C-alpha positions in Angstrom: -4.6 -122.4 78.8 -5.6 -119.4 76.6 -9.4 -119.1 75.9 -10.2 -118.6 72.3 -12.3 -115.5 71.8 -14.2 -114.5 68.7 -11.7 -111.9 67.7 -8.6 -113.4 69.4 -7.1 -116.0 67.1 -3.4 -117.0 66.6 -3.0 -114.5 63.7 -3.2 -111.6 66.2 -1.0 -113.4 68.7 1.8 -113.9 66.1 1.3 -110.6 64.4 -0.2 -112.0 61.2 -2.6 -110.4 58.8 -4.1 -113.7 57.7 -3.6 -117.4 58.1 -0.3 -118.3 56.4 -0.8 -122.1 56.1 -4.3 -122.7 54.7 -4.6 -125.9 52.7 -6.8 -124.1 50.1 -5.0 -123.2 46.9 -4.1 -119.5 47.1 -1.9 -118.1 44.3 -0.9 -115.1 46.6 0.9 -117.6 48.9 2.6 -119.5 46.1 6.2 -120.4 47.0 8.4 -120.3 43.9 10.7 -123.3 44.6 13.0 -124.5 41.9 10.7 -127.1 40.4 7.7 -124.8 40.8 9.4 -122.1 38.7 10.1 -124.5 35.9 6.6 -126.1 36.1 5.0 -122.6 35.8 7.4 -121.7 33.0 6.3 -124.7 31.0 2.6 -123.9 31.7 3.2 -120.3 30.6 5.1 -121.4 27.5 2.3 -123.8 26.5 -0.3 -121.0 26.6 1.7 -118.1 25.1 3.3 -120.2 22.4 0.3 -122.3 21.5 2.0 -125.6 22.4 -1.2 -127.6 21.8 -1.1 -130.0 24.7 0.7 -129.3 28.0 1.0 -131.8 30.9 1.9 -131.1 34.5 2.2 -134.0 37.0 3.2 -134.2 40.6 2.7 -135.9 44.0 -0.5 -135.2 45.9 -0.3 -131.8 47.7 2.7 -130.5 45.8 1.0 -127.4 44.5 -0.2 -128.3 41.0 -3.7 -126.7 41.5 -2.1 -123.6 43.0 0.1 -123.2 39.9 -3.0 -123.5 37.7 -4.9 -120.9 39.7 -1.8 -118.6 39.4 -1.9 -119.1 35.6 -5.6 -118.2 35.5 -4.9 -115.0 37.4 -2.3 -114.0 34.8 -4.2 -114.8 31.6 -5.5 -111.7 29.9 -9.0 -111.2 28.4 -7.6 -112.5 25.1 -8.1 -116.0 26.4 -11.3 -118.0 27.0 -10.5 -120.5 29.7 -12.4 -123.4 31.2 -11.2 -125.3 34.3 -12.6 -128.8 35.0 -11.5 -130.7 38.0 -14.2 -133.4 38.6 -14.4 -135.3 35.3 -14.5 -139.1 35.8 -15.4 -142.1 33.6 -19.1 -142.9 34.0 -20.1 -139.4 35.1 -21.4 -138.1 31.8 -20.3 -137.4 28.3 -16.9 -135.6 28.0 -18.2 -133.1 25.4 -21.0 -132.2 27.8 -18.4 -131.5 30.5 -16.4 -129.3 28.2 -19.4 -127.3 27.0 -20.5 -126.8 30.6 -17.0 -125.5 31.4 -17.2 -122.9 28.7 -20.8 -121.9 29.7 -22.4 -123.3 26.6 -25.7 -125.2 26.6 -25.4 -129.0 26.2 -28.6 -130.7 27.5 -30.6 -133.0 25.2 -28.1 -133.2 22.3 -26.5 -136.1 20.6 -22.8 -136.7 20.6 -22.5 -135.4 17.0 -24.4 -132.3 17.9 -22.2 -131.7 20.9 -19.1 -132.0 18.8 -20.5 -129.7 16.1 -21.4 -127.1 18.8 -17.9 -127.2 20.3 -16.3 -126.8 16.9 -18.5 -123.8 16.1 -17.7 -122.3 19.5 -13.9 -122.7 18.9 -14.2 -121.0 15.5 -16.4 -118.2 16.9 -13.8 -117.4 19.6 -11.0 -117.6 17.1 -12.7 -115.1 14.8 -12.9 -112.7 17.9 -9.1 -113.0 18.4 -9.5 -115.1 21.5 -7.6 -118.2 22.4 -9.5 -121.1 23.9 -7.7 -122.9 26.8 -9.1 -126.1 28.4 -7.5 -127.0 31.8 -8.4 -130.4 33.2 -7.3 -131.0 36.8 -7.1 -134.5 38.3 -6.6 -135.7 34.8 -5.5 -139.1 36.0 -9.2 -140.0 36.5 -9.8 -139.8 32.7 -10.2 -143.0 30.7 -8.2 -143.8 27.6 -11.3 -143.1 25.5 -11.7 -139.7 27.1 -8.1 -138.8 26.5 -8.4 -140.0 22.9 -11.5 -137.8 22.5 -9.5 -134.8 23.8 -6.8 -135.5 21.2 -9.5 -135.3 18.5 -10.7 -132.0 19.9 -7.1 -130.7 19.8 -7.0 -131.5 16.1 -9.6 -128.8 15.3 -7.7 -126.0 13.6 -8.1 -123.0 11.3 -5.4 -123.3 8.7 -2.1 -123.6 10.7 -3.6 -122.3 13.9 -4.9 -124.7 16.6 -8.2 -123.6 18.0 -7.9 -125.4 21.4 -5.0 -125.4 23.8 -5.2 -128.3 26.3 -3.6 -128.5 29.7 -3.7 -131.8 31.7 -2.8 -131.6 35.4 -2.7 -134.8 37.5 -1.0 -137.1 39.9 1.9 -139.4 38.9 -0.5 -142.0 37.6 -1.2 -139.6 34.7 2.3 -140.3 33.4 1.7 -144.0 33.2 -1.7 -143.4 31.6 -0.2 -141.3 28.8 2.6 -143.8 28.2 0.1 -146.5 27.1 0.6 -147.7 23.5 -2.9 -146.8 22.5 -2.3 -143.1 23.5 0.9 -142.8 21.5 -0.6 -140.2 19.2 -1.7 -138.1 22.2 1.8 -138.3 23.8 3.3 -137.1 20.5 1.1 -134.0 20.6 2.4 -132.9 24.0 4.4 -129.7 23.5 5.4 -129.0 27.1 5.5 -131.2 30.2 6.9 -131.2 33.7 6.8 -133.4 36.8 6.5 -131.4 40.1 8.5 -132.9 43.0 8.3 -132.3 46.8 10.5 -129.7 48.4 14.0 -130.5 49.8 15.1 -129.5 53.3 16.4 -126.0 52.3 13.2 -125.3 50.4 11.0 -126.3 53.4 12.8 -123.6 55.4 12.3 -121.1 52.7 8.7 -122.2 52.1 7.7 -121.6 55.7 9.6 -118.3 56.0 8.1 -117.0 52.7 4.5 -117.8 53.7 4.9 -116.2 57.1 6.4 -113.1 55.5 3.5 -112.8 53.0 1.1 -113.1 55.9 2.8 -110.1 57.5 5.1 -111.8 60.0 8.1 -109.7 61.0 10.0 -112.0 63.3 11.1 -115.6 63.6 8.3 -118.0 64.6 9.7 -121.5 64.0 13.1 -122.7 65.2 15.5 -124.4 62.7 15.1 -127.7 64.5 11.3 -127.4 64.4 11.4 -126.8 60.6 13.8 -129.7 60.1 11.3 -131.9 62.0 8.5 -130.6 59.8 10.5 -131.4 56.7 11.2 -134.9 57.8 7.6 -135.8 58.7 6.0 -134.0 55.7 8.5 -135.4 53.2 8.6 -132.0 51.6 4.9 -132.1 50.5 3.5 -128.5 50.8 0.0 -129.5 51.8 1.3 -131.7 54.6 3.6 -128.9 55.7 0.6 -126.6 55.9 -1.3 -129.1 58.1 1.6 -129.5 60.5 2.5 -125.8 60.7 -1.1 -124.6 61.1 -1.7 -127.0 63.9 1.6 -126.1 65.6 0.6 -122.4 65.6 -2.6 -123.3 67.3 -0.7 -125.4 69.9 1.8 -122.5 70.5 -1.0 -119.9 70.7 -3.0 -122.0 73.3 0.2 -122.4 75.4 1.1 -118.7 74.9 4.5 -119.6 73.3 5.8 -116.9 71.0 8.3 -119.4 69.3 7.4 -122.8 68.0 10.0 -125.3 69.0 10.7 -128.9 68.0 8.8 -130.2 71.0 5.6 -128.6 69.8 6.1 -130.2 66.4 6.6 -133.6 68.1 3.4 -133.1 70.0 1.5 -132.3 66.8 2.9 -135.4 65.0 2.1 -137.6 68.0 -1.4 -136.3 68.4 -2.1 -136.5 64.6 -0.9 -140.1 64.6 -2.6 -141.3 67.7 -5.8 -139.4 67.8 -6.3 -138.1 64.3 -8.7 -139.8 61.9 -6.2 -139.7 59.0 -2.9 -139.1 60.7 -1.0 -136.6 58.5 -3.1 -137.6 55.5 0.0 -138.6 53.5 0.8 -141.7 51.6 4.3 -142.6 52.9 4.5 -145.6 50.7 4.0 -143.5 47.6 5.8 -140.3 48.6 9.4 -140.2 47.6 12.1 -139.8 50.3 12.9 -136.2 51.3 15.6 -134.8 49.0 18.6 -133.6 51.0 19.6 -130.0 50.9 22.8 -130.8 49.1 20.9 -132.4 46.1 21.2 -130.2 43.1 17.9 -131.3 41.5 17.2 -129.3 38.4 20.6 -127.6 38.7 22.4 -130.8 38.0 23.8 -129.3 34.8 26.1 -127.2 37.0 27.6 -130.3 38.6 28.0 -132.1 35.3 29.7 -129.0 33.9 32.2 -129.0 36.7 33.0 -132.7 36.2 33.3 -132.4 32.4 34.8 -128.9 32.1 37.0 -130.1 29.3 33.9 -130.6 27.2 32.5 -127.1 27.7 33.1 -126.2 24.1 30.9 -129.0 22.9 28.1 -129.1 25.5 26.1 -126.0 26.5 24.9 -125.3 30.0 21.5 -123.7 30.4 21.8 -121.7 27.2 19.7 -118.6 26.6 19.2 -118.1 22.9 19.4 -114.7 21.3 15.6 -114.5 21.4 15.8 -115.1 25.1 13.8 -118.3 25.6 15.3 -121.5 27.0 17.1 -123.5 24.3 14.8 -126.5 24.9 11.9 -124.3 23.9 11.8 -123.7 20.2 9.4 -121.0 19.0 7.0 -121.9 16.2 8.5 -121.2 12.8 12.0 -120.6 14.1 15.0 -122.6 12.9 16.9 -124.6 15.5 20.3 -123.2 16.4 23.1 -125.6 16.2 25.5 -126.5 19.0 28.4 -125.2 16.9 26.7 -121.8 16.6 26.0 -121.5 20.3 29.5 -122.7 21.2 31.0 -120.1 18.8 28.7 -117.5 20.4 30.0 -118.1 23.9 33.2 -120.0 23.5 36.0 -119.6 26.0 39.2 -121.7 25.6 39.7 -123.8 28.8 42.7 -126.0 29.5 42.0 -129.8 29.6 42.1 -130.0 33.4 39.4 -128.4 35.6 40.8 -125.2 37.1 43.3 -124.6 34.3 44.1 -121.2 33.0 41.9 -119.4 30.6 43.6 -118.7 27.3 43.7 -115.5 25.2 42.3 -113.0 27.7 44.3 -114.2 30.8 41.8 -112.8 33.4 43.0 -111.9 36.9 41.1 -114.8 38.4 41.3 -118.6 38.0 38.6 -121.2 37.7 39.7 -122.6 41.1 39.1 -119.2 42.8 35.7 -119.0 41.2 34.4 -122.0 43.2 34.4 -119.8 46.4 32.2 -117.1 44.9 28.5 -117.5 44.4 28.0 -114.2 42.4 29.4 -113.4 39.0 29.4 -110.0 37.3 28.4 -108.9 33.8 29.6 -105.4 32.9 27.6 -103.9 30.0 28.8 -101.0 27.9 26.1 -99.2 25.8 28.6 -96.9 24.0 32.3 -96.7 23.2 32.8 -93.5 25.3 32.4 -95.2 28.7 35.5 -96.8 30.2 34.6 -100.1 32.0 37.9 -100.3 33.9 36.6 -98.9 37.2 33.4 -101.0 37.0 35.5 -104.2 36.4 37.9 -103.4 39.3 35.1 -102.6 41.6 33.6 -106.1 41.3 36.4 -107.4 43.5 38.9 -110.3 43.3 37.8 -113.9 43.1 34.7 -113.3 41.0 34.0 -114.2 37.4 33.7 -111.0 35.4 32.5 -110.8 31.9 32.4 -107.7 29.7 29.9 -107.3 26.8 29.4 -104.3 24.5 26.1 -103.4 22.9 26.5 -102.9 19.2 30.3 -103.3 19.3 32.6 -100.9 21.1 36.3 -101.6 20.2 37.8 -99.0 22.5 35.8 -100.1 25.6 36.4 -103.8 24.7 40.1 -103.3 24.6 40.1 -101.5 28.0 38.0 -104.3 29.5 40.3 -107.0 28.2 43.4 -105.2 29.6 41.5 -104.9 33.0 41.2 -108.7 33.1 37.6 -109.4 32.2 36.5 -112.2 29.9 35.0 -110.8 26.7 31.7 -112.1 25.4 32.1 -112.2 21.6 29.8 -113.7 19.1 30.4 -114.7 15.5 29.7 -111.1 14.4 31.8 -109.7 17.3 28.9 -107.5 18.4 25.5 -107.8 20.0 22.4 -105.6 19.6 20.0 -104.6 21.1 21.0 -104.5 24.8 18.8 -107.5 25.8 20.7 -109.8 23.4 24.1 -108.4 24.7 23.2 -109.0 28.3 22.2 -112.6 27.5 25.4 -113.1 25.7 27.3 -111.9 28.7 25.4 -114.2 31.0 26.0 -117.2 28.7 29.7 -116.5 28.8 29.6 -116.1 32.6 27.9 -119.5 33.1 30.5 -121.1 30.8 33.4 -120.1 33.1 31.4 -120.4 36.4 28.4 -122.7 36.1 27.9 -122.9 39.9 26.8 -119.3 40.3 23.7 -118.5 42.4 23.5 -114.8 41.6 24.5 -112.6 38.7 25.3 -108.8 39.1 24.6 -106.8 36.0 26.3 -103.5 36.1 26.6 -100.6 33.6 30.1 -99.7 32.5 29.5 -96.2 33.8 28.8 -97.5 37.4 31.4 -98.3 40.0 30.1 -100.9 42.5 30.3 -100.2 46.2 32.8 -102.6 47.9 30.1 -104.0 50.3 27.2 -104.1 47.9 27.4 -107.7 46.6 27.9 -109.2 50.0 25.0 -107.2 51.4 22.8 -108.3 48.5 23.8 -111.9 48.8 22.8 -112.0 52.5 19.5 -110.4 51.8 18.7 -112.8 49.0 19.6 -115.8 51.2 17.0 -114.6 53.8 14.3 -113.8 51.2 14.0 -116.6 48.7 10.9 -115.0 47.1 12.9 -112.0 45.9 14.4 -112.5 42.5 16.0 -109.1 41.8 17.5 -106.6 44.3 18.9 -103.2 43.6 20.3 -100.4 45.8 20.9 -96.7 45.5 23.2 -95.0 43.1 25.2 -91.9 44.1 26.8 -89.2 42.1 30.4 -88.1 42.5 29.3 -85.3 44.8 27.9 -88.0 47.2 24.2 -87.2 46.6 21.7 -89.8 45.6 21.3 -90.0 41.9 17.8 -88.9 40.8 16.7 -91.5 38.4 14.0 -89.9 36.2 10.9 -91.9 36.0 11.5 -94.2 33.1 8.7 -96.8 32.7 7.6 -96.9 36.3 6.5 -94.4 38.9 6.9 -96.4 42.1 10.6 -96.8 42.3 10.7 -95.6 45.9 13.8 -94.1 47.4 13.3 -96.0 50.6 13.8 -99.7 51.2 10.9 -102.0 50.1 9.2 -103.8 47.3 9.2 -102.0 43.9 7.6 -102.6 40.6 10.8 -102.7 38.5 14.4 -101.7 38.5 15.3 -98.6 36.5 18.6 -98.7 34.7 20.7 -101.8 34.0 22.4 -102.4 37.4 20.9 -105.0 39.7 21.7 -108.3 41.3 19.5 -111.2 40.1 18.9 -114.8 41.3 20.2 -117.2 38.6 17.2 -119.6 39.0 14.7 -116.9 38.5 16.6 -115.4 35.6 16.9 -118.7 33.7 13.2 -119.7 34.5 12.0 -116.4 32.9 14.2 -117.0 29.8 16.5 -114.1 30.5 16.2 -110.7 28.8 14.1 -110.4 25.6 16.5 -109.8 22.7 13.9 -108.2 20.5 13.3 -105.1 22.6 14.6 -101.7 21.5 15.1 -100.6 25.2 13.7 -101.2 28.7 14.8 -104.8 28.8 15.3 -104.8 32.6 11.9 -103.3 33.2 10.3 -106.0 31.0 12.2 -108.7 32.9 11.0 -107.4 36.2 7.4 -107.3 35.1 7.6 -110.9 33.7 9.1 -112.1 37.0 6.4 -110.4 39.0 3.8 -112.1 37.0 5.4 -115.4 38.0 5.1 -114.4 41.7 8.6 -113.1 42.2 9.4 -109.9 44.1 11.6 -107.0 43.1 13.3 -105.2 46.1 15.2 -102.1 46.7 17.6 -101.9 49.6 18.5 -98.8 51.5 22.1 -99.4 50.7 24.5 -97.8 48.2 24.9 -100.0 45.2 27.4 -97.9 43.4 28.8 -94.6 42.1 27.4 -93.4 38.8 29.8 -91.6 36.5 28.5 -88.3 35.1 26.9 -88.4 31.7 29.0 -87.4 28.7 28.9 -83.7 27.9 28.1 -84.6 24.3 24.8 -86.0 25.6 22.8 -82.9 26.6 19.7 -82.4 28.7 17.5 -82.3 25.5 18.8 -85.6 24.2 18.5 -87.4 27.6 14.9 -86.2 27.9 14.0 -87.3 24.4 15.4 -90.7 25.1 13.5 -90.9 28.3 10.3 -90.1 26.4 11.0 -92.8 23.9 11.6 -95.3 26.8 8.4 -94.3 28.5 6.3 -94.8 25.4 8.1 -98.1 24.7 7.4 -99.4 28.2 3.7 -98.3 27.8 3.5 -100.3 24.5 4.8 -103.4 26.3 3.2 -103.2 29.7 0.9 -100.2 29.7 -2.2 -102.1 30.4 -3.6 -103.0 33.9 -2.4 -103.9 36.4 1.2 -102.8 35.6 0.5 -99.6 33.6 4.2 -99.2 33.1 5.2 -95.9 31.4 1.6 -95.0 30.8 1.4 -92.0 33.2 4.7 -90.6 32.1 3.7 -90.8 28.5 0.3 -89.1 29.2 2.1 -86.3 31.1 4.5 -85.9 28.2 1.7 -85.5 25.8 -0.3 -83.1 28.0 2.6 -80.9 29.2 4.9 -81.3 26.3 2.4 -80.7 23.5 -1.3 -80.2 24.4 -0.8 -77.4 27.0 1.9 -75.4 25.1 -0.1 -75.8 21.9 -3.3 -74.6 23.6 -1.4 -71.6 25.0 0.0 -70.6 21.6 -3.3 -71.1 19.9 -5.1 -69.1 22.5 -2.5 -66.3 22.2 -2.9 -66.2 18.5 -6.7 -66.2 18.6 -6.7 -63.5 21.3 -4.5 -61.3 19.2 -6.8 -61.8 16.2 -10.0 -61.2 18.2 -8.5 -58.1 19.8 -7.7 -56.6 16.4 -11.3 -57.1 15.2 -13.3 -56.4 18.4 -11.1 -53.9 20.2 -8.8 -52.0 17.8 -7.6 -49.8 20.7 -6.1 -52.7 22.5 -2.7 -53.7 21.2 -2.9 -57.3 20.0 0.6 -58.0 21.3 -0.6 -57.2 24.9 -3.4 -59.8 24.7 -1.0 -62.4 23.2 1.7 -61.6 25.8 -0.8 -61.9 28.7 -1.8 -65.4 27.6 1.8 -66.4 27.0 2.7 -65.1 30.4 -0.1 -67.1 32.0 1.3 -70.2 30.4 4.8 -69.4 31.6 3.4 -68.8 35.1 1.8 -72.3 35.1 5.2 -73.8 34.3 6.8 -71.6 37.0 4.3 -72.9 39.6 5.0 -76.5 38.5 8.8 -75.9 39.0 8.2 -74.5 42.4 5.9 -77.4 43.3 8.6 -79.9 42.2 11.2 -78.1 44.4 8.9 -78.2 47.4 8.0 -81.9 46.8 11.7 -82.9 46.6 12.9 -80.7 49.4 13.5 -77.0 49.4 16.8 -77.3 51.2 18.2 -79.9 48.9 20.6 -78.6 46.2 19.6 -81.6 43.9 15.9 -80.4 44.1 16.9 -77.0 42.5 19.1 -78.6 39.9 16.6 -81.2 38.7 13.3 -79.3 39.0 13.7 -77.2 35.8 15.0 -80.1 33.6 12.2 -82.4 34.8 9.4 -79.9 34.3 10.6 -78.5 31.0 11.7 -81.9 29.8 8.2 -82.9 28.9 8.5 -81.3 25.4 11.5 -83.4 24.4 9.9 -86.4 26.0 6.9 -85.9 23.8 9.2 -85.8 20.7 10.9 -89.0 21.9 7.5 -90.7 22.1 6.7 -89.4 18.6 9.9 -91.0 17.4 8.6 -94.3 18.6 5.1 -93.9 17.3 5.9 -92.5 13.9 9.6 -92.9 13.1 11.2 -95.8 14.9 12.5 -98.9 13.1 11.0 -101.8 15.0 
């Protein structure tokens, strides 16, 4: 038996940096299961779109409080938030609790005075540009009178703007409470709601692997049979899973077992049942049976789509609207799109029988072949000069392939149609900007292959490596917390393509987690993509960078593999170095305007460098040379002014020469690509500055 020392705990024994299965809510360890993603999406939507009242319910221990804490971590300083988790009937006046939560004085005041003070507080925060959010955890403990009083508080508004956003979080009893007839008015004010369910068997495996990985584990600790046993006895409830796994790690550590087997789990369950005060502390009568791994859950739309494929032109499946929010979520002041419009936007003519031939385009795959592939491909063309033929053929047989052109590209579209891709065409036969085009391609892809688990977006100028998609699929299956994965791009000469820093600085060349994907080619998890609402269709550029940042805020991870993703065709000769640098400066400044604040600071450093080295330093050198020449004329007539000016200009040129040399050394003196890219990168700051100015002063938003 191992003796427990002060510094020798099971974390060190299993190579962990911290305890992975604490029962305390910790947003850093949040596992993004399917229902957790949707629940958080509804919470986020309720806050960002001022839904009024949002309701999240779920079984005990399913992670509701952890989701709330995750939301609190992500809210900016433009929100004033109060979290109350111990309000109960008979424990004081509700308004006093609310004022206490916001840090306002409440003692010795009448009910009317309390209400007046809250109203004044809401108006004061609104005048400062801050949104007031009240989150009540364990809301099933509220009485009907308290809930009615909360409804009255939510009625306080300034014109058309609500001054209070209310989030109610509670156990399943809260659903029954809100469905009482006397609370009908409150129920009608609920703008977003979701019921969180326990994990299924597959998710329990992913949940345990994910938390171990976050804690620094680099090997397999639990056997598959052990995890199956944990899933069975925990009924998929995360808190109970944590109790069992944490205890099992202690048992294995004391017995010096590097792998936790099913026998250890049986010992834990037996000891908890026979000698524990509360057993597993789970209500088996109330807990639902464990969902099997084959159950589709929230993805049931895919199954119904396959069963009713002949109705695909009339019923949409997980539609992403052109403004890139789920169709079930209507933005304030926005007209509802009709089914006919959406069907026209993504329509594909399918024969009456499932697996029939697709009409018009006659692609080189059939719907029957599609059922064997879990990844679909969307080829995106940003101009009419690029030929998408090689990109389409590189996707491989047996996969659904959709082509979409940004802004309309008739020549590229004709080539794609002849190559066998399904064409995404809307009523206006074009999509712009790129985010809207990408969403249109994805919608079309889901129409012909609703079962997909992953989608590979690829630029028309990129030829996919034959092994890339299979490699990425295997990685994503092992790492459920990763939502987007990308690989390296090579040039025709075989060297790695040097992606200039557009929007983010930490796109490492080696394998590992990155902040965001640069460029438009990456493989994405369908669940994550849909939960985030897809690409934003209102962005001028950098839609992939924006999607990565939004997914990271939800707890997802973006990964780069040390594998070749594809071969990038050389840029068109008509697009010179100056134009490329100017566009890069525009993109950097645009990223900074979207996510330039902490903690992301996307594009901020590159934009600052463009201003400093593209404008401030050259302008300072020119001004200094001019002033030096003028002063030399007045103070030292014998000294030629041109000499003074030339010396200052030479100093400026020397600084740029040193920067070019430093760039070559940093990238590798013996690499030909270092010499080729050093001068364009260093001297490209001037056109980058002009590109940023185009955004700041001349761009049509």
